N, CA, C and O atoms as CSV, one atom per row, in Angstrom:
chain,resi,resn,atom,element,x,y,z
A,1,MET,N,N,93.054,107.143,116.117
A,1,MET,CA,C,93.916,107.978,115.336
A,1,MET,C,C,94.446,107.098,114.409
A,1,MET,O,O,93.760,106.969,113.395
A,2,ARG,N,N,95.360,106.523,114.457
A,2,ARG,CA,C,96.705,105.383,114.075
A,2,ARG,C,C,95.835,104.674,112.359
A,2,ARG,O,O,96.312,104.390,111.260
A,3,VAL,N,N,94.305,104.624,112.970
A,3,VAL,CA,C,93.434,104.731,111.349
A,3,VAL,C,C,93.471,105.553,110.363
A,3,VAL,O,O,93.332,105.274,109.172
A,4,VAL,N,N,93.775,107.218,111.129
A,4,VAL,CA,C,93.218,107.997,110.020
A,4,VAL,C,C,95.303,108.253,109.456
A,4,VAL,O,O,95.503,109.107,108.592
A,5,ARG,N,N,96.559,107.473,110.027
A,5,ARG,CA,C,97.364,107.856,109.495
A,5,ARG,C,C,97.441,107.267,108.877
A,5,ARG,O,O,97.780,107.847,107.846
A,6,VAL,N,N,97.275,105.576,108.630
A,6,VAL,CA,C,97.456,104.784,107.592
A,6,VAL,C,C,96.696,105.348,106.282
A,6,VAL,O,O,97.336,105.829,105.347
A,7,ILE,N,N,95.476,105.268,106.279
A,7,ILE,CA,C,94.749,105.781,105.656
A,7,ILE,C,C,95.334,107.347,104.688
A,7,ILE,O,O,95.191,107.658,103.505
A,8,ILE,N,N,96.044,108.079,105.904
A,8,ILE,CA,C,96.480,109.253,105.173
A,8,ILE,C,C,97.676,108.871,104.470
A,8,ILE,O,O,98.075,109.558,103.529
A,9,VAL,N,N,98.301,107.804,104.856
A,9,VAL,CA,C,100.322,107.134,104.373
A,9,VAL,C,C,99.579,106.321,102.469
A,9,VAL,O,O,99.885,106.568,101.302
A,10,LEU,N,N,98.707,105.492,103.018
A,10,LEU,CA,C,97.822,105.033,101.905
A,10,LEU,C,C,97.630,106.136,100.903
A,10,LEU,O,O,98.452,106.647,100.141
A,11,THR,N,N,96.347,106.385,101.081
A,11,THR,CA,C,96.314,107.611,99.680
A,11,THR,C,C,97.663,108.366,99.040
A,11,THR,O,O,97.887,108.355,97.830
A,12,ALA,N,N,98.883,109.288,100.411
A,12,ALA,CA,C,99.396,109.340,99.389
A,12,ALA,C,C,100.274,107.897,98.990
A,12,ALA,O,O,100.942,108.148,97.987
A,13,ARG,N,N,100.396,107.091,99.248
A,13,ARG,CA,C,100.823,105.650,98.147
A,13,ARG,C,C,100.532,105.960,97.003
A,13,ARG,O,O,101.441,105.882,96.177
A,14,TRP,N,N,99.489,106.314,96.651
A,14,TRP,CA,C,97.695,105.050,95.947
A,14,TRP,C,C,98.646,106.968,94.493
A,14,TRP,O,O,98.865,106.728,93.306
A,15,GLU,N,N,98.915,108.267,95.024
A,15,GLU,CA,C,99.044,108.956,94.475
A,15,GLU,C,C,100.153,109.284,93.661
A,15,GLU,O,O,99.969,109.919,92.622
A,16,ASP,N,N,101.212,108.948,93.990
A,16,ASP,CA,C,102.511,108.729,94.032
A,16,ASP,C,C,102.430,107.582,92.913
A,16,ASP,O,O,103.417,107.736,92.193
A,17,ALA,N,N,101.652,106.481,92.462
A,17,ALA,CA,C,101.892,105.366,92.113
A,17,ALA,C,C,100.777,105.614,90.447
A,17,ALA,O,O,100.512,104.952,89.443
A,18,LEU,N,N,100.658,106.087,90.645
A,18,LEU,CA,C,99.447,107.308,89.858
A,18,LEU,C,C,99.941,108.158,89.001
A,18,LEU,O,O,99.486,108.351,87.874
A,19,SER,N,N,100.993,108.762,89.539
A,19,SER,CA,C,101.348,110.272,89.329
A,19,SER,C,C,103.308,109.292,88.109
A,19,SER,O,O,103.981,109.545,87.110
A,20,SER,N,N,103.220,108.018,89.460
A,20,SER,CA,C,104.136,106.936,87.955
A,20,SER,C,C,103.547,106.242,87.005
A,20,SER,O,O,104.165,105.387,86.372
A,21,VAL,N,N,102.437,106.488,86.815
A,21,VAL,CA,C,101.450,105.695,85.799
A,21,VAL,C,C,100.883,106.697,84.959
A,21,VAL,O,O,100.339,106.256,83.947
A,22,SER,N,N,100.867,108.213,85.154
A,22,SER,CA,C,100.362,108.707,83.937
A,22,SER,C,C,102.428,109.373,83.696
A,22,SER,O,O,102.697,110.249,82.874
A,23,GLU,N,N,103.154,108.929,84.291
A,23,GLU,CA,C,104.481,109.884,83.760
A,23,GLU,C,C,105.332,108.636,82.403
A,23,GLU,O,O,106.268,108.640,81.603
A,24,GLY,N,N,103.959,107.499,83.008
A,24,GLY,CA,C,105.393,106.536,82.266
A,24,GLY,C,C,106.224,105.428,82.819
A,24,GLY,O,O,106.949,104.605,82.259
A,25,ARG,N,N,105.944,105.614,83.975
A,25,ARG,CA,C,107.024,104.681,85.005
A,25,ARG,C,C,106.707,103.755,84.957
A,25,ARG,O,O,107.306,102.881,84.329
A,26,LEU,N,N,105.747,103.591,85.535
A,26,LEU,CA,C,104.252,102.323,85.747
A,26,LEU,C,C,103.739,101.893,85.533
A,26,LEU,O,O,102.737,102.131,86.207
A,27,THR,N,N,103.531,100.945,84.664
A,27,THR,CA,C,102.151,100.620,83.869
A,27,THR,C,C,100.807,100.800,84.579
A,27,THR,O,O,100.907,101.234,85.726
A,28,LEU,N,N,99.517,100.546,84.113
A,28,LEU,CA,C,98.176,100.837,84.755
A,28,LEU,C,C,98.200,99.394,85.404
A,28,LEU,O,O,98.108,99.020,86.573
A,29,GLN,N,N,98.362,98.710,84.175
A,29,GLN,CA,C,98.553,96.675,84.730
A,29,GLN,C,C,99.169,96.798,85.990
A,29,GLN,O,O,98.447,96.551,86.956
A,30,GLN,N,N,100.777,97.243,86.284
A,30,GLN,CA,C,100.983,96.988,87.481
A,30,GLN,C,C,100.356,96.705,88.703
A,30,GLN,O,O,100.279,95.785,89.517
A,31,PHE,N,N,99.598,98.770,88.377
A,31,PHE,CA,C,99.606,99.778,89.266
A,31,PHE,C,C,97.741,98.905,89.801
A,31,PHE,O,O,97.272,99.331,90.857
A,32,GLU,N,N,97.030,97.972,89.149
A,32,GLU,CA,C,96.337,97.002,89.597
A,32,GLU,C,C,96.632,95.765,89.985
A,32,GLU,O,O,95.852,94.915,90.413
A,33,GLU,N,N,97.909,95.678,89.805
A,33,GLU,CA,C,98.721,94.158,90.438
A,33,GLU,C,C,98.362,94.232,91.100
A,33,GLU,O,O,97.331,93.814,91.629
A,34,ALA,N,N,99.822,95.357,91.517
A,34,ALA,CA,C,99.680,95.850,92.883
A,34,ALA,C,C,98.921,96.152,94.346
A,34,ALA,O,O,99.348,96.148,95.500
A,35,GLN,N,N,97.215,96.494,93.602
A,35,GLN,CA,C,96.414,97.050,94.379
A,35,GLN,C,C,95.584,95.709,94.547
A,35,GLN,O,O,95.303,95.511,95.729
A,36,ARG,N,N,95.086,94.674,93.623
A,36,ARG,CA,C,95.228,93.379,94.208
A,36,ARG,C,C,95.646,92.434,94.976
A,36,ARG,O,O,95.025,91.432,95.332
A,37,LYS,N,N,97.032,92.849,95.315
A,37,LYS,CA,C,98.166,92.261,96.197
A,37,LYS,C,C,97.447,92.493,96.931
A,37,LYS,O,O,96.598,91.659,97.246
A,38,PHE,N,N,97.496,93.604,97.443
A,38,PHE,CA,C,97.227,94.423,98.852
A,38,PHE,C,C,96.139,94.170,99.174
A,38,PHE,O,O,96.272,94.081,100.395
A,39,VAL,N,N,94.712,93.906,98.879
A,39,VAL,CA,C,93.288,94.029,98.779
A,39,VAL,C,C,93.457,92.440,99.084
A,39,VAL,O,O,92.799,92.267,100.110
A,40,SER,N,N,94.019,91.200,98.689
A,40,SER,CA,C,93.956,90.061,99.295
A,40,SER,C,C,94.835,89.583,99.950
A,40,SER,O,O,95.056,88.373,99.918
A,41,ARG,N,N,95.880,90.841,101.059
A,41,ARG,CA,C,96.581,90.584,101.858
A,41,ARG,C,C,95.037,91.621,103.491
A,41,ARG,O,O,94.650,91.421,104.642
A,42,MET,N,N,94.821,92.627,102.335
A,42,MET,CA,C,93.582,92.959,103.874
A,42,MET,C,C,93.280,92.041,103.994
A,42,MET,O,O,93.967,91.445,104.824
A,43,ILE,N,N,92.279,91.303,103.444
A,43,ILE,CA,C,91.530,90.833,103.008
A,43,ILE,C,C,92.558,88.847,104.479
A,43,ILE,O,O,92.476,88.591,105.681
A,44,GLU,N,N,93.216,88.214,103.396
A,44,GLU,CA,C,93.179,87.335,104.772
A,44,GLU,C,C,93.785,87.825,106.191
A,44,GLU,O,O,93.787,87.030,107.131
A,45,SER,N,N,94.489,89.622,106.403
A,45,SER,CA,C,94.961,90.177,107.460
A,45,SER,C,C,92.734,90.129,108.395
A,45,SER,O,O,92.321,89.852,109.521
A,46,ALA,N,N,92.152,90.495,107.297
A,46,ALA,CA,C,90.185,90.642,108.353
A,46,ALA,C,C,89.930,89.484,108.471
A,46,ALA,O,O,89.447,89.331,109.594
A,47,LYS,N,N,90.002,88.124,107.691
A,47,LYS,CA,C,89.914,86.890,108.118
A,47,LYS,C,C,90.375,86.577,109.592
A,47,LYS,O,O,89.700,86.426,110.610
A,48,ALA,N,N,92.113,86.513,109.330
A,48,ALA,CA,C,92.716,86.377,110.572
A,48,ALA,C,C,92.092,87.036,112.425
A,48,ALA,O,O,91.964,86.380,113.459
A,49,ALA,N,N,91.849,88.465,112.180
A,49,ALA,CA,C,91.521,89.258,112.788
A,49,ALA,C,C,90.564,89.090,113.449
A,49,ALA,O,O,90.352,89.357,114.632
A,50,THR,N,N,89.635,88.399,112.294
A,50,THR,CA,C,88.180,88.173,112.840
A,50,THR,C,C,88.019,86.841,113.769
A,50,THR,O,O,87.095,86.729,114.573
A,51,ILE,N,N,88.701,86.162,113.634
A,51,ILE,CA,C,89.223,84.509,114.494
A,51,ILE,C,C,90.169,85.109,116.294
A,51,ILE,O,O,90.443,84.815,117.458
A,52,ALA,N,N,90.237,85.794,115.542
A,52,ALA,CA,C,90.843,86.375,117.563
A,52,ALA,C,C,90.136,87.576,118.131
A,52,ALA,O,O,90.120,87.731,119.352
A,53,VAL,N,N,89.332,88.757,117.025
A,53,VAL,CA,C,88.149,89.340,117.589
A,53,VAL,C,C,87.043,88.105,118.449
A,53,VAL,O,O,86.964,87.823,119.645
A,54,GLY,N,N,86.663,87.835,117.837
A,54,GLY,CA,C,85.659,86.293,118.134
A,54,GLY,C,C,86.191,85.987,119.238
A,54,GLY,O,O,85.557,86.369,120.222
A,55,GLN,N,N,87.235,85.372,119.450
A,55,GLN,CA,C,87.116,84.172,120.286
A,55,GLN,C,C,87.686,85.099,121.550
A,55,GLN,O,O,87.499,84.727,122.709
A,56,ALA,N,N,88.442,86.414,121.221
A,56,ALA,CA,C,88.537,87.522,122.507
A,56,ALA,C,C,87.146,88.338,122.672
A,56,ALA,O,O,87.314,89.356,123.343
A,57,ARG,N,N,85.837,88.151,122.237
A,57,ARG,CA,C,84.908,88.711,122.413
A,57,ARG,C,C,83.517,87.152,122.993
A,57,ARG,O,O,82.297,86.996,123.046
A,58,SER,N,N,84.251,86.699,123.167
A,58,SER,CA,C,83.375,85.208,123.645
A,58,SER,C,C,84.178,84.947,125.267
A,58,SER,O,O,83.558,84.540,126.250
A,59,SER,N,N,85.270,85.193,125.264
A,59,SER,CA,C,86.131,85.564,126.426
A,59,SER,C,C,86.037,86.724,127.265
A,59,SER,O,O,86.403,86.650,128.438
A,60,SER,N,N,85.382,88.263,126.568
A,60,SER,CA,C,85.515,89.335,127.684
A,60,SER,C,C,84.194,89.006,127.898
A,60,SER,O,O,83.885,89.689,128.874
A,61,ILE,N,N,82.965,88.183,127.468
A,61,ILE,CA,C,81.870,88.611,127.917
A,61,ILE,C,C,82.167,88.063,129.503
A,61,ILE,O,O,81.594,88.612,130.443
A,62,ALA,N,N,83.178,86.851,129.733
A,62,ALA,CA,C,83.191,85.688,131.166
A,62,ALA,C,C,83.808,86.593,131.652
A,62,ALA,O,O,83.686,86.639,132.876
A,63,GLY,N,N,84.463,87.389,131.197
A,63,GLY,CA,C,85.790,88.311,131.746
A,63,GLY,C,C,85.296,89.368,131.585
A,63,GLY,O,O,86.078,90.100,130.978
A,64,GLY,N,N,84.121,89.974,131.888
A,64,GLY,CA,C,83.821,91.204,132.492
A,64,GLY,C,C,84.253,92.231,131.594
A,64,GLY,O,O,84.577,93.329,132.047
A,65,GLY,N,N,84.284,92.039,130.626
A,65,GLY,CA,C,83.622,92.739,128.905
A,65,GLY,C,C,84.685,93.566,128.446
A,65,GLY,O,O,84.630,94.579,127.748
A,66,LYS,N,N,85.942,92.811,129.086
A,66,LYS,CA,C,87.051,93.474,128.259
A,66,LYS,C,C,87.528,92.654,127.843
A,66,LYS,O,O,87.327,91.545,128.339
A,67,SER,N,N,88.848,92.892,126.134
A,67,SER,CA,C,90.262,91.648,125.656
A,67,SER,C,C,90.798,92.096,125.757
A,67,SER,O,O,90.943,93.318,125.796
A,68,SER,N,N,91.239,91.467,125.829
A,68,SER,CA,C,92.815,90.921,127.179
A,68,SER,C,C,93.492,92.074,126.959
A,68,SER,O,O,93.305,92.366,128.140
A,69,THR,N,N,94.075,92.958,126.569
A,69,THR,CA,C,94.815,94.441,126.509
A,69,THR,C,C,93.505,95.143,127.600
A,69,THR,O,O,93.957,95.885,128.472
A,70,GLY,N,N,92.302,94.997,127.598
A,70,GLY,CA,C,91.852,95.666,128.750
A,70,GLY,C,C,90.734,96.914,127.707
A,70,GLY,O,O,89.826,97.614,128.154
A,71,LYS,N,N,91.108,96.849,126.606
A,71,LYS,CA,C,90.396,97.678,126.566
A,71,LYS,C,C,89.098,97.342,125.089
A,71,LYS,O,O,89.185,96.370,124.339
A,72,THR,N,N,87.994,98.427,125.004
A,72,THR,CA,C,86.858,98.123,124.230
A,72,THR,C,C,87.491,99.330,122.926
A,72,THR,O,O,88.004,100.438,122.766
A,73,ARG,N,N,86.902,97.921,122.124
A,73,ARG,CA,C,87.206,98.880,120.747
A,73,ARG,C,C,85.834,98.800,119.803
A,73,ARG,O,O,85.085,97.840,119.620
A,74,GLY,N,N,85.788,99.826,119.398
A,74,GLY,CA,C,85.313,100.928,118.323
A,74,GLY,C,C,83.955,101.802,119.077
A,74,GLY,O,O,83.949,102.400,120.153
A,75,LYS,N,N,82.682,101.592,117.928
A,75,LYS,CA,C,82.187,102.379,118.504
A,75,LYS,C,C,81.047,102.270,119.751
A,75,LYS,O,O,80.648,103.214,120.433
A,76,ARG,N,N,80.617,100.787,119.861
A,76,ARG,CA,C,80.504,99.821,120.926
A,76,ARG,C,C,80.703,99.616,122.216
A,76,ARG,O,O,81.748,99.030,122.500
A,77,GLN,N,N,80.185,99.847,122.852
A,77,GLN,CA,C,80.586,100.289,123.758
A,77,GLN,C,C,80.612,98.460,125.211
A,77,GLN,O,O,79.433,98.305,125.529
A,78,LYS,N,N,81.245,97.677,125.730
A,78,LYS,CA,C,81.419,97.011,125.540
A,78,LYS,C,C,79.748,96.633,126.679
A,78,LYS,O,O,79.085,97.327,127.450
A,79,ALA,N,N,79.674,95.376,126.261
A,79,ALA,CA,C,78.658,94.278,126.516
A,79,ALA,C,C,77.671,94.371,128.242
A,79,ALA,O,O,78.402,93.924,129.125
A,80,GLY,N,N,76.993,94.595,128.515
A,80,GLY,CA,C,75.880,94.709,129.680
A,80,GLY,C,C,75.533,93.174,129.897
A,80,GLY,O,O,76.032,92.204,129.327
A,81,PRO,N,N,74.846,93.200,130.575
A,81,PRO,CA,C,73.895,91.879,130.875
A,81,PRO,C,C,72.369,91.000,130.154
A,81,PRO,O,O,71.317,91.597,129.925
A,82,ALA,N,N,72.519,89.981,129.978
A,82,ALA,CA,C,72.042,89.115,129.011
A,82,ALA,C,C,70.183,89.459,129.367
A,82,ALA,O,O,69.397,89.236,130.288
A,83,GLY,N,N,70.143,90.338,127.555
A,83,GLY,CA,C,68.497,90.521,127.197
A,83,GLY,C,C,67.653,89.395,126.697
A,83,GLY,O,O,67.850,88.266,127.146
A,84,PRO,N,N,66.653,89.634,125.730
A,84,PRO,CA,C,65.802,89.096,125.661
A,84,PRO,C,C,66.483,87.112,125.658
A,84,PRO,O,O,67.612,86.904,126.104
A,85,THR,N,N,65.641,85.940,125.132
A,85,THR,CA,C,66.089,85.388,124.545
A,85,THR,C,C,65.901,85.833,122.413
A,85,THR,O,O,65.075,86.522,121.814
A,86,CYS,N,N,67.168,84.983,121.899
A,86,CYS,CA,C,66.656,85.618,120.042
A,86,CYS,C,C,66.009,84.655,119.943
A,86,CYS,O,O,65.800,83.653,120.626
A,87,PRO,N,N,65.445,85.349,118.276
A,87,PRO,CA,C,64.110,84.347,118.319
A,87,PRO,C,C,64.087,83.315,117.290
A,87,PRO,O,O,63.246,82.419,117.216
A,88,ALA,N,N,65.664,83.619,116.021
A,88,ALA,CA,C,65.679,82.887,115.438
A,88,ALA,C,C,66.597,81.368,115.779
A,88,ALA,O,O,66.539,80.230,115.312
A,89,CYS,N,N,67.317,81.938,116.683
A,89,CYS,CA,C,68.730,80.823,117.376
A,89,CYS,C,C,68.620,80.267,118.839
A,89,CYS,O,O,69.265,79.363,119.370
A,90,LYS,N,N,67.481,81.175,119.410
A,90,LYS,CA,C,67.205,81.009,120.617
A,90,LYS,C,C,68.094,81.027,121.925
A,90,LYS,O,O,67.718,80.891,123.089
A,91,LYS,N,N,69.076,81.181,121.547
A,91,LYS,CA,C,70.074,82.361,122.596
A,91,LYS,C,C,69.672,83.058,123.122
A,91,LYS,O,O,68.551,83.450,122.798
A,92,PRO,N,N,70.234,83.540,124.067
A,92,PRO,CA,C,70.575,84.637,125.016
A,92,PRO,C,C,71.094,86.131,124.556
A,92,PRO,O,O,72.297,86.339,124.399
A,93,THR,N,N,70.333,86.921,124.398
A,93,THR,CA,C,71.242,88.015,123.905
A,93,THR,C,C,72.118,88.973,124.854
A,93,THR,O,O,72.390,88.575,125.987
A,94,ILE,N,N,72.474,89.973,124.499
A,94,ILE,CA,C,72.979,91.169,125.735
A,94,ILE,C,C,73.347,91.980,124.913
A,94,ILE,O,O,73.622,91.963,123.713
A,95,THR,N,N,73.311,92.983,126.015
A,95,THR,CA,C,72.371,94.168,125.690
A,95,THR,C,C,73.710,95.755,125.898
A,95,THR,O,O,74.289,96.119,126.921
A,96,MET,N,N,73.788,96.371,124.387
A,96,MET,CA,C,75.226,96.643,124.508
A,96,MET,C,C,74.621,98.324,124.143
A,96,MET,O,O,73.481,98.681,123.846
A,97,LYS,N,N,75.716,99.025,124.283
A,97,LYS,CA,C,75.177,100.366,123.826
A,97,LYS,C,C,76.488,101.154,122.447
A,97,LYS,O,O,77.716,101.166,122.535
A,98,MET,N,N,75.832,101.571,121.596
A,98,MET,CA,C,76.726,103.021,121.338
A,98,MET,C,C,76.887,104.168,121.622
A,98,MET,O,O,76.305,104.941,122.383
A,99,LYS,N,N,77.806,104.254,120.898
A,99,LYS,CA,C,78.360,105.693,121.030
A,99,LYS,C,C,77.844,106.326,122.050
A,99,LYS,O,O,78.104,106.503,123.240
A,100,LYS,N,N,77.016,106.634,121.256
A,100,LYS,CA,C,75.812,107.915,122.335
A,100,LYS,C,C,75.123,107.535,122.849
A,100,LYS,O,O,74.071,108.171,122.772
A,101,ARG,N,N,75.078,106.033,123.930
A,101,ARG,CA,C,74.795,105.775,125.189
A,101,ARG,C,C,73.559,105.068,124.142
A,101,ARG,O,O,73.997,106.009,123.481
A,102,SER,N,N,72.631,104.471,123.453
A,102,SER,CA,C,72.280,104.240,122.935
A,102,SER,C,C,71.841,102.216,123.030
A,102,SER,O,O,72.423,101.221,122.597
A,103,ALA,N,N,70.901,102.371,123.607
A,103,ALA,CA,C,71.206,100.795,124.337
A,103,ALA,C,C,70.238,99.877,122.797
A,103,ALA,O,O,69.296,100.132,122.047
A,104,PHE,N,N,70.969,99.049,122.967
A,104,PHE,CA,C,70.268,97.193,121.820
A,104,PHE,C,C,70.335,96.449,122.300
A,104,PHE,O,O,70.527,96.468,123.516
A,105,PHE,N,N,70.206,95.335,121.575
A,105,PHE,CA,C,70.085,93.958,122.248
A,105,PHE,C,C,70.563,93.432,121.175
A,105,PHE,O,O,70.020,93.758,120.119
A,106,LYS,N,N,71.765,92.426,121.133
A,106,LYS,CA,C,72.823,91.239,119.758
A,106,LYS,C,C,73.540,89.855,121.102
A,106,LYS,O,O,74.074,89.570,122.174
A,107,CYS,N,N,72.796,89.400,119.531
A,107,CYS,CA,C,73.140,87.987,119.713
A,107,CYS,C,C,74.198,87.518,119.240
A,107,CYS,O,O,74.327,87.371,118.025
A,108,GLU,N,N,75.312,87.143,120.258
A,108,GLU,CA,C,76.069,86.964,119.722
A,108,GLU,C,C,76.558,85.247,119.233
A,108,GLU,O,O,77.611,84.609,119.221
A,109,SER,N,N,75.253,85.014,118.901
A,109,SER,CA,C,75.745,83.216,118.621
A,109,SER,C,C,75.334,83.791,116.824
A,109,SER,O,O,76.190,83.912,115.947
A,110,CYS,N,N,73.840,84.070,116.640
A,110,CYS,CA,C,73.835,84.300,114.782
A,110,CYS,C,C,74.538,85.994,114.849
A,110,CYS,O,O,74.821,86.333,113.700
A,111,GLN,N,N,74.833,86.958,115.747
A,111,GLN,CA,C,74.937,88.062,115.371
A,111,GLN,C,C,73.839,88.778,115.107
A,111,GLN,O,O,74.086,89.961,114.874
A,112,SER,N,N,72.547,88.428,115.057
A,112,SER,CA,C,71.629,89.529,114.646
A,112,SER,C,C,71.612,90.235,115.373
A,112,SER,O,O,71.943,89.716,116.439
A,113,CYS,N,N,71.208,92.159,115.553
A,113,CYS,CA,C,70.622,93.083,116.375
A,113,CYS,C,C,69.852,93.623,116.373
A,113,CYS,O,O,69.792,94.050,115.220
A,114,TRP,N,N,68.396,94.312,117.359
A,114,TRP,CA,C,67.232,94.874,117.508
A,114,TRP,C,C,67.650,95.906,118.934
A,114,TRP,O,O,68.396,95.949,119.911
A,115,TRP,N,N,66.583,96.644,118.236
A,115,TRP,CA,C,66.511,97.986,119.845
A,115,TRP,C,C,65.487,97.765,119.875
A,115,TRP,O,O,64.816,97.472,118.885
A,116,PRO,N,N,65.015,97.855,121.202
A,116,PRO,CA,C,64.959,97.824,122.368
A,116,PRO,C,C,63.266,98.838,122.024
A,116,PRO,O,O,62.911,99.952,121.641
A,117,ASP,N,N,62.317,96.718,122.760
A,117,ASP,CA,C,60.689,97.599,122.276
A,117,ASP,C,C,60.352,98.532,122.787
A,117,ASP,O,O,60.634,98.702,123.973
A,118,LYS,N,N,59.323,99.862,121.773
A,118,LYS,CA,C,58.894,101.258,122.470
A,118,LYS,C,C,58.531,101.370,124.021
A,118,LYS,O,O,58.707,102.313,124.793
A,119,GLN,N,N,57.939,100.044,124.247
A,119,GLN,CA,C,56.917,99.853,124.916
A,119,GLN,C,C,57.132,99.292,126.432
A,119,GLN,O,O,56.627,99.735,127.465
A,120,ASP,N,N,58.193,97.984,126.243
A,120,ASP,CA,C,58.933,97.785,127.446
A,120,ASP,C,C,60.422,97.209,126.929
A,120,ASP,O,O,60.675,96.142,126.368
A,121,ALA,N,N,61.582,98.631,127.440
A,121,ALA,CA,C,63.015,97.972,126.493
A,121,ALA,C,C,63.716,96.891,127.079
A,121,ALA,O,O,64.848,96.464,126.847
A,122,LYS,N,N,62.764,96.486,127.955
A,122,LYS,CA,C,63.688,95.161,128.461
A,122,LYS,C,C,63.389,93.989,126.930
A,122,LYS,O,O,64.316,93.356,126.426
A,123,LYS,N,N,62.135,93.929,126.483
A,123,LYS,CA,C,61.483,93.064,125.284
A,123,LYS,C,C,63.272,93.521,123.432
A,123,LYS,O,O,64.388,94.007,123.253
A,124,LEU,N,N,61.988,92.758,122.658
A,124,LEU,CA,C,62.825,92.998,121.872
A,124,LEU,C,C,61.965,93.686,120.829
A,124,LEU,O,O,60.758,93.447,120.779
A,125,GLY,N,N,62.645,94.671,119.857
A,125,GLY,CA,C,61.624,95.614,118.989
A,125,GLY,C,C,62.201,95.249,117.781
A,125,GLY,O,O,62.277,94.061,117.468
A,126,THR,N,N,62.641,96.192,117.022
A,126,THR,CA,C,62.538,95.990,115.041
A,126,THR,C,C,63.931,95.771,115.163
A,126,THR,O,O,64.694,96.425,115.873
A,127,LYS,N,N,64.348,94.408,114.122
A,127,LYS,CA,C,65.548,94.218,113.988
A,127,LYS,C,C,66.150,94.580,113.109
A,127,LYS,O,O,65.607,94.817,112.029
A,128,TRP,N,N,67.320,94.715,113.292
A,128,TRP,CA,C,68.006,95.726,112.800
A,128,TRP,C,C,68.511,95.158,110.776
A,128,TRP,O,O,69.670,94.838,110.509
A,129,GLU,N,N,67.896,95.162,110.183
A,129,GLU,CA,C,68.232,94.395,108.839
A,129,GLU,C,C,69.420,94.546,108.129
A,129,GLU,O,O,69.692,93.817,107.175
A,130,ASN,N,N,70.326,95.656,108.619
A,130,ASN,CA,C,71.365,95.377,108.089
A,130,ASN,C,C,72.383,95.781,108.990
A,130,ASN,O,O,71.837,96.282,109.973
A,131,ARG,N,N,73.837,95.790,109.114
A,131,ARG,CA,C,74.494,96.056,110.067
A,131,ARG,C,C,75.331,96.649,109.797
A,131,ARG,O,O,76.127,97.021,110.659
């Protein structure tokens, strides 16, 4: 729900700024520069968060699948048991579940993902080309 509120507030701010542009109180260049700065801050924030999440993910697998806050994030649920070996990097995959309980395999090392094989759910099947 927090993300929805952030998006609503952000949209309202953009609408106000664009109204200011249309009324001549703000130039389009000023609006665009503010957007560039905002996007740069978001990218830097995401880079920092990715590092923190990656570190938490490594410790969460060893610690039972929960982050330091004790919560799981995103649409995927916590990691399950080790799965088959990744053909790309030869590291073990982990069994993950989507929100609707569909299982898939993910390599924590190279981030590749596969659906289970249709004949044998314990083997790798179709690789996800785009995640």
